[in-house]
C-alpha positions in Angstrom: -31.4 -2.0 -22.9 -28.4 -1.0 -25.4 -28.6 0.3 -28.8 -27.0 -0.5 -31.9 -25.3 3.3 -33.3 -25.8 3.7 -36.8 -24.1 6.4 -39.1 -26.3 9.2 -38.0 -28.1 9.0 -34.7 -30.9 10.6 -33.0 -31.5 9.4 -29.5 -34.4 10.5 -27.5 -34.5 10.0 -23.7 -38.3 7.7 -23.5 -38.9 9.6 -20.4 -39.1 13.0 -22.5 -41.1 11.5 -25.1 -43.6 10.0 -22.5 -44.1 12.9 -20.5 -43.8 15.9 -23.1 -44.3 14.3 -26.3 -48.0 15.3 -27.9 -49.5 12.3 -28.1 -46.9 9.9 -25.9 -44.7 7.2 -26.7 -47.6 5.4 -29.1 -47.6 8.6 -31.3 -43.8 8.6 -31.3 -43.7 5.5 -32.4 -46.4 5.7 -35.4 -45.3 9.1 -36.2 -41.3 8.0 -36.5 -42.3 3.7 -38.1 -40.7 2.7 -34.7 -40.6 -1.2 -35.3 -41.3 -1.2 -39.3 -38.8 -1.7 -41.8 -35.8 0.8 -40.9 -33.1 0.8 -38.5 -35.5 2.5 -35.7 -34.6 1.1 -32.3 -36.5 1.3 -29.3 -35.3 -0.6 -25.5 -36.7 0.3 -22.4 -34.9 3.7 -22.3 -33.8 5.2 -24.9 -35.3 5.5 -29.1 -32.5 5.7 -31.6 -33.4 6.8 -35.3 -31.2 6.0 -37.9 -30.3 8.2 -40.8 -27.5 8.2 -43.5 -26.5 11.7 -42.5 -27.4 13.6 -39.0 -28.4 16.6 -41.2 -31.7 14.6 -42.5 -33.2 14.6 -38.7 -35.9 16.9 -38.8 -35.3 18.9 -35.4 -38.3 21.1 -35.4 -40.9 17.8 -36.2 -39.7 17.5 -32.5 -39.8 21.1 -31.1 -43.4 21.5 -32.3 -44.7 17.8 -30.6 -43.2 18.8 -27.5 -39.6 18.3 -26.5 -36.8 20.8 -25.6 -34.1 22.1 -27.7 -33.0 25.4 -27.1 -31.4 26.5 -30.2 -29.4 29.6 -28.9 -27.0 26.9 -26.7 -27.8 24.2 -29.4 -28.4 21.9 -26.8 -31.4 19.8 -25.6 -32.1 17.4 -22.8 -34.7 14.9 -24.4 -32.2 14.3 -27.3 -29.0 14.0 -28.9 -27.4 13.2 -32.1 -24.3 11.4 -32.9 -23.0 10.5 -35.9 -21.0 6.8 -36.2 -17.7 8.2 -36.8 -17.7 11.3 -34.5 -19.0 12.2 -31.1 -22.3 13.7 -29.5 -23.0 17.2 -30.7 -23.8 17.5 -27.7 -23.5 15.8 -24.2 -26.2 14.9 -21.8 -26.3 13.1 -18.4 -28.0 10.0 -19.1 -26.4 8.6 -22.5 -23.4 6.8 -22.4 -21.8 4.0 -25.1 -18.9 2.1 -26.4 -18.8 3.5 -30.1 -20.7 0.5 -30.6 -23.5 0.3 -28.7 -25.3 3.4 -26.8 -27.7 2.7 -23.7 -29.2 4.8 -21.4 -27.6 5.4 -17.3 -30.2 3.2 -16.5 -29.9 0.4 -18.5 -29.6 -2.8 -16.9 -26.2 -3.5 -16.0 -25.6 -7.3 -17.5 -26.5 -5.9 -20.8 -24.7 -3.1 -20.6 -21.6 -5.2 -19.9 -22.7 -7.6 -23.0 -22.9 -4.8 -25.2 -19.4 -3.8 -23.9 -18.3 -7.7 -24.8 -19.8 -7.5 -28.2 -18.3 -3.8 -28.8 -15.1 -6.2 -27.9 -15.3 -8.7 -30.1 -13.0 -9.4 -33.0 -14.5 -9.0 -36.5 -13.9 -12.9 -37.2 -16.0 -13.5 -34.3 -19.2 -11.0 -35.3 -18.5 -12.7 -38.7 -19.1 -16.4 -37.1 -22.1 -15.2 -34.7 -23.6 -14.0 -38.2 -23.2 -17.4 -39.9 -25.0 -19.3 -36.8 -27.9 -16.8 -37.6 -27.2 -14.3 -35.1 -27.1 -10.5 -35.4 -24.6 -9.0 -33.1 -25.9 -5.9 -33.8 -29.7 -6.1 -32.9 -30.8 -4.0 -29.6 -29.9 -6.3 -26.9 -32.3 -7.5 -24.9 
């Protein structure tokens, strides 16, 4: 299920959270207010945290809870960071995107196709969808 790419994004592989994060997925949801009144998102395969700037993410908090990060190489297999108008700070094998939405390589192919289609829409069409009460940038399910 693709998630919208905000200004600054921390994408975390949910499998890593389940396997490594102290307290598991429920504790992670609580720690980061997933489903609260913020721009954080969750789908079947990834959790995406959103901020205004990449330097606002507290990576040490993730590390103390068990996620992987190699400080010397500035690389993690469990998560990655990406700005809306930039690229990933490091590549991982499990994430892909179309500059509008990001998705896990295990995401449903039909949902990926929908994300690609929305990414190719004109601004005019996006505005029409919004006027009809649809949020074309919501997590695709």
